[in-house]
C-alpha positions in Angstrom: 49.1 -95.7 -20.1 49.0 -91.5 -20.4 46.4 -89.7 -17.6 43.8 -89.0 -20.0 43.6 -92.3 -21.0 43.9 -93.7 -17.6 40.9 -91.4 -16.4 38.9 -92.8 -19.5 39.0 -96.1 -18.5 39.1 -96.2 -16.0 35.4 -94.6 -16.4 35.2 -96.8 -20.1 35.2 -99.9 -19.0 32.9 -102.3 -17.5 35.7 -104.3 -15.8 36.9 -101.5 -14.0 37.1 -99.7 -11.0 36.0 -95.9 -11.5 34.9 -94.8 -8.1 36.7 -95.7 -4.7 35.3 -94.4 -1.8 38.4 -94.1 0.5 38.4 -94.3 4.8 41.5 -92.3 6.0 40.1 -92.9 9.9 37.0 -93.8 11.4 38.2 -90.4 14.2 35.8 -87.6 14.7 35.8 -84.8 16.8 31.9 -84.9 16.1 29.0 -87.4 17.8 26.1 -86.2 15.6 23.6 -88.8 16.2 22.0 -88.8 12.6 26.4 -90.1 11.3 26.4 -94.1 10.2 30.0 -94.8 10.9 28.6 -93.4 14.7 29.4 -97.5 15.1 33.2 -97.4 13.9 33.8 -93.6 15.6 33.3 -95.0 18.4 36.0 -98.2 18.7 38.3 -94.3 18.9 41.5 -93.8 16.1 42.0 -98.1 14.9 45.9 -99.2 15.7 45.6 -100.8 12.1 45.4 -98.5 9.5 46.6 -98.8 6.4 50.0 -97.3 5.8 51.0 -94.6 3.9 53.4 -97.9 1.7 49.9 -100.3 1.7 47.8 -96.8 0.6 50.6 -96.6 -2.2 50.4 -100.2 -3.2 47.1 -100.2 -3.5 45.9 -97.0 -5.6 48.6 -98.9 -8.0 46.2 -101.7 -8.9 43.9 -99.7 -9.5 45.8 -98.0 -12.3 42.9 -94.7 -12.9 40.2 -93.4 -11.5 37.3 -90.9 -12.1 36.6 -90.1 -8.9 38.0 -90.3 -5.5 36.8 -90.1 -1.8 38.4 -89.7 0.7 35.8 -89.2 3.8 35.6 -90.5 7.8 35.5 -90.1 9.9 36.9 -86.4 10.0 39.4 -87.4 7.2 41.9 -83.3 8.6 42.8 -85.5 11.9 44.3 -87.7 9.3 48.0 -86.5 9.9 49.8 -87.5 6.5 46.1 -86.7 4.9 47.9 -84.5 2.5 50.6 -87.1 1.3 47.8 -90.2 0.8 45.6 -87.4 -1.9 48.9 -86.9 -3.2 49.9 -90.9 -3.8 46.5 -91.3 -4.8 46.6 -88.5 -7.9 50.0 -89.6 -8.6 48.5 -93.2 -9.5 45.1 -93.3 -10.6 45.3 -89.3 -12.5 41.9 -89.2 -10.7 40.1 -86.0 -12.2 37.6 -85.9 -9.5 37.8 -85.6 -5.1 35.5 -85.2 -3.1 36.4 -84.7 0.8 33.4 -84.0 3.0 34.8 -81.8 6.8 32.6 -80.8 9.2 35.0 -77.2 8.7 36.1 -77.8 11.8 40.2 -77.7 11.5 41.1 -74.9 9.0 44.7 -74.6 9.2 45.0 -78.2 9.0 42.5 -77.7 5.3 44.7 -74.4 4.7 47.7 -76.8 5.1 45.9 -79.5 2.8 44.8 -77.2 0.0 48.4 -75.1 -0.1 50.0 -78.2 -1.0 47.4 -79.8 -3.2 45.4 -77.4 -5.0 49.2 -76.1 -6.5 50.3 -79.2 -7.4 47.7 -81.0 -9.0 45.8 -78.2 -11.4 44.3 -81.6 -13.5 42.7 -83.1 -9.8 39.3 -81.2 -8.5 39.5 -81.2 -5.2 35.3 -80.8 -4.0 35.4 -79.9 -0.5 32.1 -80.0 1.7 30.9 -78.2 3.9 28.5 -80.3 6.3 26.0 -78.0 7.4 23.1 -79.1 9.3 21.4 -76.0 10.6 22.2 -72.5 11.2 23.7 -71.6 14.4 22.9 -73.3 17.4 20.3 -75.3 16.0 23.6 -76.5 13.8 25.9 -77.5 16.9 22.8 -78.8 18.9 21.5 -81.7 15.5 26.0 -82.3 15.7 26.2 -82.0 19.6 29.3 -79.7 18.8 29.1 -76.3 20.3 30.6 -73.2 17.8 31.2 -75.9 15.2 28.5 -73.4 13.3 31.4 -70.3 14.2 33.9 -72.7 12.7 31.8 -73.2 8.7 31.7 -69.5 9.1 35.4 -69.1 9.3 36.3 -72.1 7.5 34.8 -70.1 4.6 35.8 -66.7 4.8 39.7 -68.2 4.9 38.8 -71.4 2.6 36.0 -69.6 0.2 39.3 -66.5 -1.6 41.4 -69.2 -2.8 38.8 -69.5 -5.6 40.0 -66.9 -7.4 43.6 -68.3 -6.5 43.5 -71.7 -7.7 40.8 -73.1 -10.2 40.2 -76.7 -9.7 39.4 -75.7 -6.2 35.1 -76.4 -5.6 33.0 -75.1 -2.0 30.2 -77.0 -1.7 27.7 -77.7 1.7 25.9 -81.2 2.4 22.5 -81.5 4.8 21.7 -84.4 5.9 17.8 -85.3 5.6 16.7 -85.6 9.0 13.4 -84.9 11.2 15.6 -82.0 12.9 16.3 -80.7 9.1 13.5 -81.4 7.3 10.9 -78.6 8.2 13.1 -76.5 7.8 15.5 -77.1 4.3 14.6 -74.8 2.4 15.7 -72.4 5.7 18.8 -73.3 5.6 20.0 -73.5 2.2 18.2 -69.9 1.7 20.1 -68.8 4.4 23.5 -70.2 2.7 22.4 -68.3 0.0 22.6 -65.3 1.4 24.8 -65.3 3.5 27.4 -67.2 1.8 28.3 -68.4 -1.9 29.0 -72.1 -2.2 29.0 -73.7 -5.2 26.9 -76.1 -4.7 24.2 -77.3 -1.8 23.6 -80.9 -2.0 21.4 -83.3 0.6 21.7 -86.3 1.8 19.2 -88.6 3.3 20.0 -90.4 6.7 20.8 -93.9 6.3 22.0 -96.7 7.6 22.9 -97.4 11.3 22.6 -93.6 13.2 22.3 -92.8 17.3 19.0 -91.9 17.7 16.4 -93.7 15.2 14.0 -91.1 15.8 16.4 -88.8 13.9 14.7 -90.5 10.0 12.7 -89.4 8.2 10.3 -91.0 5.3 8.6 -87.8 3.7 8.5 -87.5 0.5 6.6 -84.4 0.7 8.9 -82.3 2.4 12.0 -84.2 0.6 10.7 -83.5 -2.6 10.0 -79.6 -1.7 13.9 -79.6 -0.6 15.2 -81.2 -4.1 12.8 -78.2 -6.0 14.3 -76.3 -3.8 17.2 -77.1 -5.0 16.7 -77.1 -8.6 15.6 -73.6 -8.2 18.8 -72.0 -6.6 19.8 -69.6 -9.2 23.5 -71.6 -11.0 26.8 -70.0 -12.2 29.4 -71.3 -13.6 32.2 -73.2 -12.9 36.3 -73.8 -13.5 35.5 -77.6 -12.0 35.7 -79.9 -16.3 32.3 -80.7 -17.5 31.0 -79.0 -14.5 27.0 -79.4 -15.0 27.3 -83.3 -16.5 28.5 -83.5 -12.6 25.2 -81.3 -11.4 23.7 -83.2 -14.1 23.9 -87.0 -12.1 23.6 -85.3 -9.2 20.1 -84.0 -9.4 19.6 -87.7 -11.9 20.0 -89.6 -8.6 18.0 -87.0 -6.2 15.1 -88.1 -8.7 16.0 -92.1 -8.7 16.3 -91.5 -4.7 12.7 -90.4 -4.7 11.4 -93.5 -6.9 13.2 -96.1 -4.9 12.5 -95.2 -2.3 9.5 -93.7 -1.5 7.6 -95.0 -4.1 9.7 -97.9 -4.2 10.5 -98.4 -7.9 13.9 -100.3 -9.0 14.6 -97.4 -11.5 18.4 -98.7 -12.6 20.4 -101.3 -11.6 23.2 -101.3 -9.3 26.8 -101.1 -10.7 28.2 -101.7 -7.3 30.9 -103.9 -6.8 31.7 -103.1 -10.5 32.5 -99.8 -10.7 31.8 -98.5 -7.3 34.0 -100.2 -4.4 34.1 -99.0 -0.9 37.6 -99.0 1.2 37.8 -99.0 5.1 40.8 -97.2 6.8 41.7 -100.7 7.4 41.5 -102.1 4.0 38.1 -104.6 4.3 36.1 -103.6 0.5 32.7 -103.7 0.3 31.0 -103.2 -2.5 29.0 -100.1 -0.9 28.3 -98.4 2.2 24.4 -99.3 3.3 25.7 -103.5 3.0 27.1 -105.0 5.7 29.9 -107.5 7.1 28.3 -110.0 5.9 28.6 -109.4 1.9 32.5 -107.6 2.4 34.3 -108.7 -0.5 37.3 -109.3 1.4 40.4 -107.1 3.4 43.3 -105.8 1.2 46.7 -106.8 2.7 44.4 -110.8 1.9 45.1 -110.1 -1.4 48.6 -108.0 -1.7 46.9 -104.5 -1.7 45.6 -106.0 -5.4 42.1 -105.0 -5.7 41.0 -107.0 -8.9 43.6 -109.7 -7.3 40.1 -109.7 -4.9 37.4 -109.3 -7.0 38.5 -111.7 -8.7 37.7 -113.8 -5.0 34.6 -116.5 -4.7 33.2 -113.9 -2.1 33.2 -111.2 -4.8 31.5 -112.6 -7.6 28.9 -113.7 -4.9 27.6 -110.4 -3.4 27.9 -108.9 -7.1 26.0 -111.6 -8.7 22.4 -111.4 -5.8 23.5 -107.6 -6.0 23.0 -108.4 -9.4 19.8 -111.3 -8.7 18.4 -109.6 -6.1 18.1 -105.9 -7.6 19.1 -104.7 -4.9 18.6 -100.8 -4.6 18.6 -97.9 -1.8 19.1 -94.7 -0.7 23.3 -94.2 -1.0 23.4 -91.3 -2.9 27.1 -92.2 -4.3 25.2 -95.9 -5.7 22.9 -93.8 -6.9 25.0 -91.5 -8.8 27.3 -93.6 -9.7 24.6 -96.0 -11.4 23.2 -92.9 -13.3 27.1 -92.3 -14.4 27.7 -96.2 -16.2 24.1 -97.1 -16.4 22.5 -96.2 -20.8 19.0 -96.0 -19.7 20.0 -92.6 -17.3 21.5 -90.7 -20.2 18.2 -88.7 -21.4 18.3 -87.9 -17.9 21.3 -86.5 -17.6 21.0 -85.2 -20.1 18.3 -83.2 -19.6 19.1 -82.4 -16.4 23.3 -81.4 -17.4 21.3 -79.1 -19.5 19.3 -77.3 -17.0 22.2 -77.0 -15.3 24.5 -74.7 -17.5 25.3 -71.5 -14.8 25.0 -69.0 -16.0 27.9 -65.9 -16.0 31.0 -66.9 -13.0 30.8 -66.5 -9.3 32.5 -63.5 -8.1 35.3 -64.8 -4.8 
């Protein structure tokens, strides 16, 4: 099967996984009090990480992907991160890759990009800088002195690479917490004025976080934040189908408001069918919200063959439970997958995509 057909099949085939979130490592050099993965990070480096050979076997079994998120922990802490990415692209022909990062490891980031971007010109790498306030307030929120300065330095070095590589997208993400909700618009305005990122996104604080007081349920402030993001001047991107990508994002924001604040069931969840989450040790979940009791199994117990694992009783039982209970949550990646793979969402998606067509390219 050609690379193009692999991607098309990952999107169009209801029995194929189209979106994988893979945890590269549980290690992180930050200790953010709003991190839902904090419990795993606190365990220190796990000794049983999937090896490159195991990742190679697993990714071959996918046989095509539309979207891949490589996360952690801090992904750039894993020294073979470039090889992991190479393996996934080679074996799946994945079209879009998202990498969230605290942007503290500038040299590793540059080496990675200079290797991956020219080698795989048909795959778009979306590097998302985590920004959770400005200056010292960001350092405090992320429990890391000097972290905002690291963001500035990384941006100054990596931002210009977009002139050289058209398959690089540079975004920011801010977690909506009790510490950012009141000044969210000011954070975005500062980033717009002082940087030239391609897009800004927002993540709703979720899961078991170290400081539960950082969770917030202010619909008024969240809607204000979303409206502010939607009203930012849009520029064109070189990324393939970029208006659709933005349209999915905006539609998922709207659905989060209805789901979280209005307690509405918007659309069936495709977690476990089109979307899966794979931990650094090979545990497979339908999404990041559901706990150990909803784990499908471990790849190593199924010869690293993902579709063999998905045929087991537990996987089918959990997937049925998601459908029967009309499971819903604030997990943005699942919400985005639900927009992508539910026809009922396409009218809103088309409307939001048209609105997201840019008015000229950024001058990097």
